[in-house]
N, C-alpha and C positions, 0 to 999 in steps of 0.2 A: 597633740603631736602629729606632725605631718611628714611626708617623705621629702627628703632633701638629697640633692646630688652630693655624693661623697667621693666619687672616684670614677675613672674610666675602667672598663673591664681589663684593658691592656696594662693597667697599673698593678694588677694583682695576678701574676702568672700562677699556674697550677702549682699547688704545694707551697705557696709563699704567703707572707703576711705584709700588711701595710698599715702604718700609723696615720690616722687623720684626726683633725680637730674640727668639730662641728658644733656650733651653738654652745661653746664652752665645755664640750664633752670630748674626752680623749677616747677614740674608738679604734679598735684593731679590726681590720678587714682581713679575711682569710679565704683562700681558694682551696676547697677540699673537693677533690674529684670533679672539678669544673663548676661547683656551686659555691657561691660567695656567702659567707657568714660574717656577722659583726657582733663583737662583744666589747665590754669595757677594756681599755688597754692598760689599766692600772691593776696590778695584782691585788687580790683580795686579802693578801697577807701583810705585805709591807710596802705596797704602793709602787713597786718597780714596774717599768714599762714592759708588758708581756711581749710586745712586738720585737723586743730586743733579745728574746729568748729563742728557743728552738721549737720547731714544729715537726711532729711525727704523725702523719696522717691527720687525724682530727684532735690530737692532743698537743697543747702548747705547754712548754716547761718554762717557768719563770727563771730569768737569768740570775736572780739574786739568792733565793733560798730554795729553788728547785721545786716549788709547788707545781702541781700539774692540773690543767683544766681542759675539759672537753669544749672545744670551740663551737660545737653545734648546740649544746644545751647550756653552756656556761657553768656546769657543775664541776666542783673540785673532785678530782679523781685520786689525788694523793696529797698528803700534807707536806709542809716544808721539811726539808732535810735538816736535822739538827746539826749545827756546826760543831765539829769536834776537832780536837788537836789544836795545832797552831802554836802551842807553847814550845814545842821542840825547835821552832825557828830561833828561839832565844837561849838555847842551851849553852852558848858560849858567853852569855852575859853573866854579870854577877848574880849570885844566888838571890839577893833581894829583888832584883829586876825580874828574875824568873818567877819568884813567888807572887809578885804584884801582877804580872801578866796572867799567871794561872788563876788568880782571884778574879781578874777582869773577865777572862773567858768563862769561868764558872758562872759569874753573875749574868753574862750574856745568855748562856744556856737557860738559866732560870727565867729570864725575861722572855725568851723565845717560847718557852713552854706555855705561857699564859696568853700569848697573842693569838687571837682567833683568826681563822682563815675563812673568808666568805666566798660563796659562789660568785661568778661574774654575771653582771647584767648583760642580757642579750638584746639585740636590736633586730627588728624585722627588716629584711633586705629584699629588694626586688631589682631586677635588671631590665632596663628598657633600652633595646638596641645596644649601644656600647656604654651606656651610663649605668652606674651603680647608684641606687637610691637606698637610703636607710630612713626608717621612721625614728626621728629624734625629737 
Protein backbone atom coordinates (compact mmCIF):
# COMPACT_ATOMS: atom_id res chain seq x y z
CA UNK A 1 0.00 0.00 0.00
CA UNK A 2 1.26 3.42 -0.86
CA UNK A 3 0.13 6.98 -0.26
CA UNK A 4 -2.19 8.37 -2.93
CA UNK A 5 -3.57 11.86 -3.33
CA UNK A 6 -7.24 11.75 -2.32
CA UNK A 7 -8.21 15.42 -1.99
CA UNK A 8 -7.12 18.98 -1.37
CA UNK A 9 -7.32 20.30 2.18
CA UNK A 10 -9.77 22.95 0.96
CA UNK A 11 -12.14 20.12 -0.08
CA UNK A 12 -12.67 19.15 3.57
CA UNK A 13 -13.56 22.15 5.75
CA UNK A 14 -13.46 21.89 9.53
CA UNK A 15 -16.23 19.61 10.82
CA UNK A 16 -17.13 18.29 7.35
CA UNK A 17 -16.99 14.96 5.52
CA UNK A 18 -16.14 14.12 1.93
CA UNK A 19 -16.68 10.93 -0.08
CA UNK A 20 -13.86 9.84 -2.40
CA UNK A 21 -13.22 6.71 -4.42
CA UNK A 22 -9.63 5.54 -4.74
CA UNK A 23 -8.35 2.27 -6.20
CA UNK A 24 -11.84 0.76 -6.00
CA UNK A 25 -12.32 1.78 -2.35
CA UNK A 26 -14.94 4.16 -1.04
CA UNK A 27 -13.37 6.37 1.61
CA UNK A 28 -14.78 9.09 3.80
CA UNK A 29 -12.43 11.94 4.64
CA UNK A 30 -13.26 13.91 7.79
CA UNK A 31 -11.83 17.11 9.23
CA UNK A 32 -11.91 16.92 13.04
CA UNK A 33 -10.34 19.90 14.81
CA UNK A 34 -8.18 20.64 11.79
CA UNK A 35 -6.85 17.07 11.42
CA UNK A 36 -7.96 14.89 8.52
CA UNK A 37 -8.98 11.27 9.08
CA UNK A 38 -10.04 8.58 6.62
CA UNK A 39 -12.31 5.59 7.17
CA UNK A 40 -14.33 3.27 4.99
CA UNK A 41 -17.38 5.15 3.71
CA UNK A 42 -19.67 2.12 3.81
CA UNK A 43 -21.41 1.44 7.11
CA UNK A 44 -20.31 -1.75 8.82
CA UNK A 45 -23.99 -2.57 9.38
CA UNK A 46 -25.93 -2.35 6.12
CA UNK A 47 -23.49 -0.70 3.71
CA UNK A 48 -25.02 2.80 3.66
CA UNK A 49 -22.69 5.66 2.75
CA UNK A 50 -21.57 7.21 6.05
CA UNK A 51 -20.62 10.52 4.42
CA UNK A 52 -24.35 11.06 3.85
CA UNK A 53 -24.93 10.85 7.61
CA UNK A 54 -24.22 13.42 10.30
CA UNK A 55 -21.02 14.32 12.08
CA UNK A 56 -20.79 15.47 15.70
CA UNK A 57 -17.16 16.18 16.60
CA UNK A 58 -15.50 12.81 15.84
CA UNK A 59 -18.65 10.66 15.74
CA UNK A 60 -20.41 9.94 12.47
CA UNK A 61 -23.99 8.66 12.51
CA UNK A 62 -25.13 6.43 9.68
CA UNK A 63 -28.07 7.88 7.74
CA UNK A 64 -29.82 4.53 7.39
CA UNK A 65 -30.00 2.77 10.78
CA UNK A 66 -28.17 5.31 12.96
CA UNK A 67 -25.14 3.21 13.91
CA UNK A 68 -22.43 5.51 15.24
CA UNK A 69 -18.68 5.28 14.62
CA UNK A 70 -15.61 7.12 15.88
CA UNK A 71 -13.94 8.51 12.74
CA UNK A 72 -10.54 8.58 14.46
CA UNK A 73 -10.44 4.90 15.46
CA UNK A 74 -13.11 3.41 13.19
CA UNK A 75 -14.71 1.75 16.24
CA UNK A 76 -18.46 1.40 16.51
CA UNK A 77 -19.68 3.42 19.48
CA UNK A 78 -23.35 2.47 19.27
CA UNK A 79 -25.32 -0.19 17.49
CA UNK A 80 -28.06 0.44 14.93
CA UNK A 81 -31.36 1.77 16.19
CA UNK A 82 -34.04 -0.87 15.95
CA UNK A 83 -36.73 0.25 13.59
CA UNK A 84 -40.05 0.36 15.41
CA UNK A 85 -43.53 1.47 14.55
CA UNK A 86 -44.50 2.26 11.01
CA UNK A 87 -47.62 0.12 11.13
CA UNK A 88 -49.71 3.05 12.37
CA UNK A 89 -49.24 4.69 8.97
CA UNK A 90 -51.62 2.03 7.64
CA UNK A 91 -54.37 2.34 10.26
CA UNK A 92 -56.91 3.48 7.66
CA UNK A 93 -56.20 0.46 5.47
CA UNK A 94 -58.26 -2.74 5.64
CA UNK A 95 -57.47 -5.00 8.58
CA UNK A 96 -55.84 -7.61 6.35
CA UNK A 97 -53.38 -5.03 4.99
CA UNK A 98 -52.58 -3.83 8.51
CA UNK A 99 -51.94 -7.41 9.64
CA UNK A 100 -49.65 -8.07 6.66
CA UNK A 101 -47.69 -4.85 7.23
CA UNK A 102 -47.34 -5.69 10.91
CA UNK A 103 -45.95 -9.13 10.02
CA UNK A 104 -43.48 -7.63 7.52
CA UNK A 105 -42.24 -5.11 10.09
CA UNK A 106 -41.89 -7.81 12.74
CA UNK A 107 -39.85 -9.93 10.33
CA UNK A 108 -37.65 -6.90 9.54
CA UNK A 109 -36.96 -6.44 13.26
CA UNK A 110 -36.00 -10.12 13.57
CA UNK A 111 -33.63 -9.85 10.60
CA UNK A 112 -32.06 -6.65 11.95
CA UNK A 113 -31.25 -8.29 15.28
CA UNK A 114 -28.93 -10.87 13.72
CA UNK A 115 -27.08 -8.52 11.38
CA UNK A 116 -23.64 -7.82 12.78
CA UNK A 117 -22.18 -4.36 12.76
CA UNK A 118 -18.46 -4.13 12.15
CA UNK A 119 -15.93 -1.46 13.01
CA UNK A 120 -14.81 0.71 10.11
CA UNK A 121 -11.50 0.25 8.34
CA UNK A 122 -9.25 3.27 8.87
CA UNK A 123 -6.62 4.64 6.51
CA UNK A 124 -3.43 6.46 7.41
CA UNK A 125 -3.57 10.07 6.24
CA UNK A 126 -0.88 12.67 5.81
CA UNK A 127 -1.06 16.20 4.53
CA UNK A 128 1.64 17.62 2.28
CA UNK A 129 1.05 21.30 1.60
CA UNK A 130 -2.54 21.45 0.38
CA UNK A 131 -2.69 17.79 -0.69
CA UNK A 132 -4.37 15.11 1.38
CA UNK A 133 -2.74 11.70 0.91
CA UNK A 134 -4.06 8.39 2.18
CA UNK A 135 -2.40 5.00 2.33
CA UNK A 136 -4.65 2.72 0.27
